[in-house]
N, C-alpha and C positions, 0 to 999 in steps of 0.2 A: 251353276248355282243363282243369277242373277234371275233367270228365267221359272225356278222351283221357288225363288219367293216371290216374283211376281205372281205365278199359279196359286201359294195357300194365300193371298191377299186377296185373290178373287174368290177364291173358296170361303173365306169366312166373311166377306163382305155378302155373295151370295148366301150362307147359310143364316148370318144374321137378318136379312133381308125376309126370308123363307120363314125363319123361328117367330119374327116379329111379326108377319102380316098371319099367316095360317098356323103358325103354332110349331111346338116339337115333334107332337103326335104324328100330327097330319103333313109332315115333311119327308120323303123319302128322299133316300142319299141316290136313286136313280133318277127320280125325277131333277132335284137339284142337279147333279151331275147333265142330264138332259138339259137343261135351263143354262149353263155353263158353258156346253160346249164341250165338255169332258165328258173320260169316260169312269164310273163310278170306282174304278180301282185306282185311279188319281185320288180322289180323294182320301181312300182306304191307306192310300202311302203316305200319305201328309198326315192323317189322324189317326188312323189304325181303325177307330171304329167311328159309328154315329155320335154315342158319349163323347166318344174321344173330340170330336167335331165340337159337339158342345160345350164340352168344356172350355175349348179353346174361345171358342166366340165369347163367352162370357169371359176370358182372362181381357180378350182385345177389346171389348168393348166397355169393361170396366176399369182400365188402363183409359180410355178414350175420357169417359165421363171422369174420372178423379181428376184428370190432367185437365178439363173445362173448368172443372170446379172449384181447381189449386189457383188455376190463373187468375179465376174471379175473386179467391180471397186474397189474392197477394195484392191488387190491385185494390182492395176495400178500404175504406176506412174503419174507426172503431165502431162497437154498439151494432146498433139497428143498421147502418150500413152495410155489415157481412150480411144479415140474414138476406138482405134486398139484394147483394151481389148474387149471393145465391140462387134465389130465386129468379132475378135476372139471365142469369145465366142456365137455368133449366127450361128456360120459356125458351132460348135462344137456342139451344139442342132438338127441342119441341119442334120448332118451326123449320132449323136445318137438317137435321139428321133424327126424325120420329121413331125410325127403327131404333136406336138405343133406348128410347124409354119405353117400347113397346116390349121389347126384350127384357128390361126389367120385370115387366107385368109377369110375362111368359114364365120368367124364373121362378118370381114366389108362387106362381101357379105351381110349379112343378113341384116343389120342395125340394126338402134333400135329395141327394147330397149336392145338386145345382146350385141350388138357394144358400147352401151353406159356404160352398166356394165363393159367391158373389159375396157373402159377408164378407171371408177373410179378405177378398182383394181391394175389399170399400176400407176396411176395419180402421188404419192408420187414421180417413176421413173423417171417420165415425168419433174416434176418441180423439182428434183436435175440436171437433164439435162439440162435443160434450167439455172438454174443458173452458170453451169459450165461453159456452151457456153459461157454468158453474162461475167461472171469473166476472162476468153480466151481472149473474143473481149477486152474485155475493158483494160488488161493488151498488146494489141498489138500482141499475139501470134497467134489470128484466127482473118482471115478476118472478117467483118463487114458484118454482115446480119442479118433479123429476124429470133432470133431464135425459135418460133414455126414455122415458116414454113423451117428452117434450119431442127430441127429435123422430120419434117414429109418428107421431102426430101430425109434426111438421112435412114431412117425408111423404105421408098418404095424402096430404091439404095437395103440397105443391105437385107432386107426381100426377096424381087424378086431376088435378087442373089443367096443365101442360099436355096432358098426351088423350086429353080430350079431341084436340087438336088431329091426334091421328084416329080417331074413330069417326070422327067428322068427313077426315079424308076418306077413308073405308068406304062411306056410304056415298060416297063422289060427291060431298058439298066441300067446297078450298076455302077456307076461314082466311078472311080479308087480314092483313095487318090490321087493321084498325080493331076487329075482335079481338085478338090475340092481347094487345096494348089494352085494352075495358078487361080481359079476365085478369091478366098480370097487377092491375093496378087494383083490382079488387081487393085480390089475395093479398098484396102488398097492407092493404088497407086493414083487412081482417086480421093480417100477421101481428102490425102494429099495434091494434088493441089488446091484442090476446099477449102479447110478449112485452110491450113497452112497460115498464113503472110509472105510475103518476109521479110528480116532480115535488 
């Protein structure tokens, strides 16, 4: 049983890396199995189909992403501190686990039903974020915007800026910590100007 769980975890991690780097369509179960030193049948035994594997990778990755964001929120203070905590958490993930953010891009590109599944898994976090924004706007600490559109804009901006790291790595450029810190600082300044209400 322990070996089965370890094999399943290896397959999920290998699939995440491949789907993120090469894309879902360009990843074959044969090449994935070969790269993991397994038989294709082992993957099918655990996940049924390639689509089943993708959904399991989405669930597993969304849970990891959600957990990282929840931890950041739990430690954050009120107001813009929460936005800053989320941005910092995403940049930490971009540096430590770029494949998670790469999967977000790939899933968005694939569309339904995979993107729908990601939205379902992350929905509780999105609902909390929307409620937080409504609260901050009602209290006058943040500028009045449509919370859903604001979440989409912040998501796109943060993920785009953070996943640029992955693009640089893909072309053989290893971004320095200084580059990441500068990008994060500039993004936080932009978000502060866009969100925080004038006193």
